[in-house]
C-alpha positions as CSV (number, residue, x, y, z in Angstrom):
1,M,-27.0,15.6,11.2
2,S,-27.0,12.7,8.6
3,V,-26.3,9.2,9.6
4,K,-24.0,7.4,7.2
5,T,-25.0,3.8,6.6
6,Q,-22.3,1.2,6.7
7,Q,-22.4,-0.4,3.2
8,K,-20.3,-3.5,2.6
9,I,-18.0,-3.5,-0.4
10,V,-18.3,-6.4,-2.8
11,F,-15.9,-7.2,-5.6
12,K,-16.7,-9.3,-8.7
13,V,-13.5,-11.0,-9.9
14,I,-13.5,-12.6,-13.4
15,F,-10.4,-14.7,-14.2
16,I,-9.3,-17.6,-16.3
17,N,-8.4,-20.9,-14.6
18,Q,-7.6,-24.1,-16.4
19,G,-9.3,-23.0,-19.6
20,K,-12.5,-21.9,-17.9
21,V,-13.7,-18.4,-16.9
22,Y,-14.4,-18.1,-13.2
23,E,-16.7,-15.3,-11.9
24,V,-16.5,-15.0,-8.1
25,Y,-17.6,-12.5,-5.5
26,A,-15.3,-11.4,-2.6
27,K,-15.1,-9.0,0.3
28,E,-11.5,-8.0,-0.2
29,I,-8.9,-7.9,-3.0
30,A,-5.4,-6.5,-2.9
31,Q,-2.1,-6.6,-4.7
32,S,-0.2,-9.5,-3.3
33,G,3.2,-9.4,-1.7
34,M,4.1,-12.1,-4.2
35,F,5.0,-10.3,-7.4
36,G,2.5,-10.7,-10.2
37,F,-0.4,-12.0,-8.1
38,I,-3.8,-10.5,-6.9
39,E,-4.9,-11.6,-3.5
40,V,-8.6,-12.4,-3.1
41,E,-10.2,-13.0,0.3
42,G,-13.6,-13.5,1.8
43,F,-15.5,-15.3,-0.9
44,I,-19.3,-14.7,-1.0
45,F,-21.7,-17.3,-2.3
46,G,-25.5,-17.4,-2.6
47,E,-27.8,-18.3,0.3
48,K,-28.0,-22.0,1.2
49,S,-31.7,-21.6,1.7
50,A,-32.3,-20.8,-1.9
51,V,-34.7,-23.1,-3.7
52,V,-32.9,-23.0,-7.1
53,I,-29.3,-24.3,-6.9
54,D,-26.8,-23.5,-9.6
55,P,-24.5,-26.4,-10.2
56,S,-21.5,-24.2,-11.2
57,E,-21.9,-22.2,-8.0
58,E,-22.0,-25.4,-6.0
59,R,-18.7,-26.5,-7.7
60,L,-17.1,-23.1,-6.8
61,K,-18.3,-23.5,-3.2
62,D,-16.7,-26.9,-3.0
63,E,-13.5,-25.7,-4.6
64,F,-13.1,-22.7,-2.3
65,N,-14.7,-24.2,0.8
66,E,-11.6,-24.3,3.0
67,V,-9.8,-21.4,1.2
68,K,-9.2,-18.4,3.4
69,R,-7.3,-16.4,0.7
70,T,-6.3,-17.2,-2.9
71,Y,-3.6,-15.7,-5.1
72,I,-4.5,-15.3,-8.8
73,P,-1.8,-14.5,-11.4
74,M,-2.3,-11.0,-12.8
75,H,-2.2,-12.3,-16.4
76,S,-5.3,-14.5,-15.6
77,I,-7.4,-11.6,-14.4
78,I,-10.0,-10.5,-17.0
79,R,-11.8,-7.9,-14.9
80,I,-12.4,-6.7,-11.3
81,D,-15.5,-4.7,-10.5
82,E,-16.8,-3.1,-7.3
83,V,-20.5,-4.0,-7.3
84,E,-23.6,-3.0,-5.2
85,K,-24.3,-6.6,-4.2
86,E,-23.1,-10.1,-4.9
87,G,-24.5,-12.1,-7.8
88,T,-24.3,-15.8,-8.6
89,A,-20.8,-17.2,-8.8
90,K,-20.3,-19.3,-11.9
91,I,-17.9,-21.1,-14.1
92,I,-18.1,-20.5,-17.9
93,S,-16.6,-22.9,-20.3
94,T,-14.4,-21.4,-23.1
95,D,-14.8,-24.5,-25.3
96,G,-16.2,-23.9,-28.7
97,N,-15.4,-21.7,-31.6
98,S,-17.7,-18.9,-30.7
99,S,-15.8,-17.9,-27.6
100,Q,-14.0,-14.5,-27.7
101,I,-12.1,-15.1,-24.5
102,V,-8.6,-16.3,-25.0
103,G,-6.2,-17.2,-22.2
104,F,-2.6,-16.0,-22.0
105,P,-0.4,-18.7,-23.6
106,G,1.2,-21.0,-21.1
107,S,4.1,-21.8,-23.4
108,F,5.7,-20.1,-26.3
109,Y,6.5,-23.4,-28.0
110,N,4.3,-25.6,-30.1
111,K,3.0,-28.5,-28.0
112,H,4.6,-31.0,-30.4
113,E,7.8,-29.2,-31.0
114,K,10.7,-29.2,-28.6
115,P,12.8,-26.1,-28.1
116,K,16.1,-26.1,-30.2
117,G,18.3,-26.6,-27.1
118,D,16.5,-29.8,-26.1
119,R,17.1,-31.7,-29.4
């Protein structure tokens, strides 16, 4: 008789938020009851006893400190992976010309041009 080990499931969620790419680890993800959103719950961050501290992971810890569950728009999601174990959560800047990651446009109008109905 084999004993099945209880392995915890970890998801790596990569998404765009305010022009930056966020990579976070969570225990649960699901399609939200709110149309067009993915529900992410149970954030996982590195050990507090670690000697080396990553500043972007610390910013993410602060940002999601009191968050029980967050809802991410589907068009912001780049990728969701089920992984063996959690890694380092990080924020990656998309500034610069070498970046190949482009966010979904927030508006279909030129920033300096008003829609024809508003003139």
